[in-house]
C-alpha positions in Angstrom: 110.5 121.4 60.5 108.7 118.9 57.6 111.4 118.4 54.8 110.7 118.8 51.2 110.0 115.6 49.5 112.5 113.8 47.0 113.3 112.9 43.7 114.7 109.2 42.8 118.7 109.3 41.8 117.9 106.3 39.6 115.6 104.5 36.9 114.8 102.2 39.6 114.5 103.4 42.7 110.9 105.2 43.3 110.0 102.8 45.6 112.0 103.8 48.4 111.9 106.7 47.3 108.1 107.2 47.9 108.1 105.4 50.6 110.3 107.9 52.4 108.4 110.8 51.1 105.8 109.4 53.1 107.7 109.6 56.0 109.2 112.7 55.3 105.3 114.1 54.5 104.3 112.9 57.6 106.6 113.7 60.2 109.3 116.1 61.1 112.9 115.9 60.6 113.6 116.0 64.0 111.4 112.9 65.0 112.3 110.8 62.6 114.6 107.6 63.1 117.5 106.7 60.9 116.5 103.2 61.5 113.8 104.1 59.2 115.5 105.3 56.4 118.2 102.8 56.8 115.5 99.5 56.5 113.7 101.2 53.8 116.5 101.0 51.9 117.8 98.2 52.8 114.7 96.3 52.2 113.6 97.8 48.8 115.4 97.4 45.1 115.0 93.7 45.4 113.5 92.4 42.2 115.8 91.4 39.5 115.6 92.1 35.7 115.7 89.3 33.0 119.5 89.4 32.7 119.2 88.7 37.0 120.5 92.1 38.0 119.2 93.0 41.1 117.7 96.4 41.8 116.7 96.4 38.2 113.4 96.2 38.0 112.6 97.9 40.7 110.6 97.1 44.2 108.5 94.4 44.4 105.0 93.9 46.1 106.3 91.6 49.2 109.0 94.5 50.2 106.1 96.8 50.2 104.0 94.6 52.3 107.3 93.2 54.9 108.3 97.2 55.3 104.2 97.8 56.2 104.7 95.2 58.9 108.2 96.5 59.8 107.2 100.0 60.4 104.1 98.9 62.5 106.8 97.0 64.5 108.9 99.4 65.1 106.6 102.4 65.8 105.1 100.0 68.8 108.5 98.8 70.0 110.2 102.7 69.7 106.3 104.3 70.7 106.5 106.3 67.6 103.2 107.0 66.0 103.2 105.3 62.9 100.6 103.0 61.4 100.4 100.7 58.2 98.1 99.1 55.8 98.9 97.2 52.9 96.2 97.0 50.1 96.3 94.9 46.6 94.1 93.7 44.2 90.5 94.9 44.1 91.1 96.6 47.4 92.9 99.3 45.3 90.5 101.5 44.2 89.1 105.3 44.6 85.8 105.5 45.2 84.3 107.5 47.7 83.8 104.9 51.0 87.5 103.0 50.1 90.5 103.1 52.5 92.2 105.0 50.3 89.8 107.7 50.3 89.4 107.5 53.7 93.0 108.0 54.4 93.9 110.9 52.7 90.5 112.6 53.8 92.0 111.6 57.5 95.6 113.0 57.0 97.5 110.4 56.1 99.7 109.4 52.7 99.5 106.4 50.3 102.2 105.3 48.6 100.5 104.0 45.5 102.3 101.6 42.7 100.7 102.7 39.0 102.2 103.3 35.3 104.7 105.7 33.9 105.7 103.8 30.5 106.4 101.0 33.5 105.0 99.7 36.8 106.0 103.0 39.1 105.9 104.0 42.8 103.8 107.5 43.7 102.7 109.4 46.8 99.1 110.3 47.2 98.8 113.1 49.5 95.4 115.0 49.4 92.0 115.4 47.2 90.7 118.3 45.0 87.3 117.4 44.0 87.4 114.4 41.7 91.4 114.7 41.5 94.3 113.6 43.5 97.5 115.0 44.6 100.4 113.5 44.0 104.5 113.4 44.3 105.7 111.7 41.8 109.4 111.6 42.0 110.5 111.2 39.0 111.7 114.4 37.9 110.3 116.3 35.1 110.1 119.6 33.6 106.9 121.4 31.6 109.6 123.1 29.4 111.8 120.1 28.5 111.4 120.0 25.0 111.8 116.0 25.4 109.1 115.8 28.0 106.7 112.8 26.9 103.3 114.1 25.3 101.3 112.0 27.4 102.3 113.7 30.4 100.0 116.2 28.8 96.9 113.9 28.4 93.7 115.3 29.8 93.3 114.5 33.7 96.9 115.2 34.5 98.3 118.9 36.0 101.4 119.7 36.9 101.8 121.5 40.2 105.0 123.5 40.7 104.3 125.3 44.4 104.1 122.7 46.8 107.6 120.9 47.2 106.4 119.2 50.5 102.9 118.0 49.5 102.5 117.6 45.6 103.6 118.3 41.8 100.9 116.9 40.0 97.1 116.6 40.5 95.6 113.7 38.8 91.9 112.5 38.0 90.6 110.0 40.2 88.9 108.2 36.6 92.2 108.3 35.0 94.0 106.6 38.4 91.2 103.8 38.4 91.7 102.9 34.8 92.5 99.5 33.8 95.1 100.1 31.2 98.8 101.0 31.2 98.7 104.7 30.4 100.7 107.3 32.3 99.0 107.5 36.2 97.0 104.7 35.6 96.5 101.7 37.9 96.2 98.8 35.6 94.6 95.5 36.1 93.6 94.5 39.5 95.6 91.7 39.9 98.9 93.9 40.1 97.6 96.7 42.0 99.1 97.8 45.6 99.0 100.3 47.7 100.5 101.1 51.1 98.7 103.5 53.5 100.7 105.4 56.3 99.5 107.5 59.2 101.2 109.9 61.7 98.9 108.4 64.2 99.4 111.6 66.0 97.8 114.0 63.6 95.5 111.5 62.1 92.2 113.1 61.8 89.1 110.9 62.8 86.5 110.0 60.7 83.9 112.2 62.5 86.8 115.0 61.7 87.3 114.8 58.0 85.6 116.8 55.4 84.2 114.8 52.0 85.7 116.3 49.5 85.3 113.6 47.1 82.8 114.2 44.5 
């Protein structure tokens, strides 16, 4: 059985929650090793804020890169069908032939760093036309009187009926922006993404459907 996706417990744990959600999205609960959950939490929340407090600047790109390698090795050692690839810089861009779009078309998931006031991790899970389905682990409600108005900007749609897949549909144009508004990836030099596959359910390139417009 697939789990519903999780929301973060604090202002800082979007990184481990987004990566754990990739595991929850791709694999049935019954086959997920407890070691995977344990080590995601162990290696994330590694960044220090200006006051020297660990974890209060979230999760670093180095931690995500390490976990990409760790999960690949874990998969080989345990014969667990996971594969990962870490991307950074100009490789993190959404276009018809890019690795991120290709991964989504093949049934993979992508942990992506973008902006939500500050740097923030979400999980990309699919494509619809010129927009991307994503699950944002930062819980918000549309009827909350304190909801930030930027959530209501063009290119952002709330999704309320897919708890195992997505809670937002965001335009590719918005995600690709070099600025730091809500759900924008910002400058190339700080971009990062972690592609995750379940190799048993991964589609071959020939079997994918081109949803990208």
